[in-house]
C-alpha angles and dihedrals in degrees: 000000000000112000087230089065094054106131109230130187113200123202122192148114122197133058093265088072097053097083092057093048092053093049093049091047091054094048106033144021107273104198098179145009116210120202142144125280122272109275134202110258139175130021092303091051089226115171110263125194123226109260091239090057091055091050092047093053091049087056091047093244124150114253126207119189124202139162091209132007099247133147095301090052091049091049093047096046096038091056088062092061095223126191102199141025119209118185130186125173093335105135093218125135108227109208124199093260091055094044091051089069090074113071099181102042150311112222138176131210109222122187099224139057099268135252083035112084104009106183143053103302107050097135093052094047093049087058096039091055093048094238118181092216142019131166151179125277127197107209137175111253108251136181090259115063114257093353100107127122113281114244100174142346140190128199125226119199116225121217097192095250101082124117125203090258095050093044090048090054090053092048089049092052094048099040097069098058091042096052092044092052092046092052090047089053090049090048091052093044095242104111120122119215126209122199110228116245103229091197089074095044120130127181138230108195126190115294112242130211091248091055088077095066111116121227105194090200088073117092125274091244091052093049093044088056093045096050090053094044095050098036094112097038140034089352125214108278136193132161132246130176088001093301135102118262125191117209103210106173140018132203125256132349130312091258091058096050116108097006092127112070122235115247114261115274095011117145115238110256094035112142101225103181149323110258116195114244091011109056135220113358106220128186115236133179089271119020137337121296122205114216115200104178136029140175120207116212112281093003138097122274114259143176118264092251090059091045094053091047090058097035110031092161091072087081107096095013126117121242122218097031 
């Protein structure tokens, strides 16, 4: 059989999965895209489609939407006589009956170097922990989440300026070619499998709303990483003048954060000054952090210069009190 005729079912939901779908559609025969149903979103509660559905329809691919993969899903997908399942950020549980529909393989794209960061938030945790590299793993889907045999992986170097959104874009870009090359090797019978060593496993559980709360007694490096990791959601949040204030961007790279010492006897969270081209200089538990963008509650996001122009009293005040 020609590789281009390989019958692929793709399962995914968010934007990060779009690049892989496009690569597969260009290389193979994608017979179906599985995703969740449209959901009400926003203040108007208007129905919103998963981003992978939008991309699939643009590519002219059939879309199947389910809450769970039960008998109806098995009947629908089984009728298509697929060869391979590829999943990426889909949130579905794949039971043994469903996986039996795919005679060649069922694989998952995971945005970390497994067994590091098993779980649903690997990109955020790579940034939160200040890692100097992360990557993408193609693994077999197994009964235990993110514990399947590793079929391929690709490292991504981190510069210490990435946000979850920018790193997700890079993962999306690299995932497509990697999964296509992996499937081609499987198709040709040349793929090598590595069993994960669970002794080296670490975990990346779901991020919670309260994880965004800033503690200014933490180090500048820790806060620099946190603000970048949580920029999209839930955002890093502090308080000022009895209102919530989201810190949405920081100056420089992780290696630069906290180089300047905090003046003696300065309370963490103190706004020391506004420095042109850097932002608000804020005292932390270890070093000065420069905040470049903020968003007050119920207002638009703005750079720190605009914020200081409108709120000059923030200089000398203490955040988080």
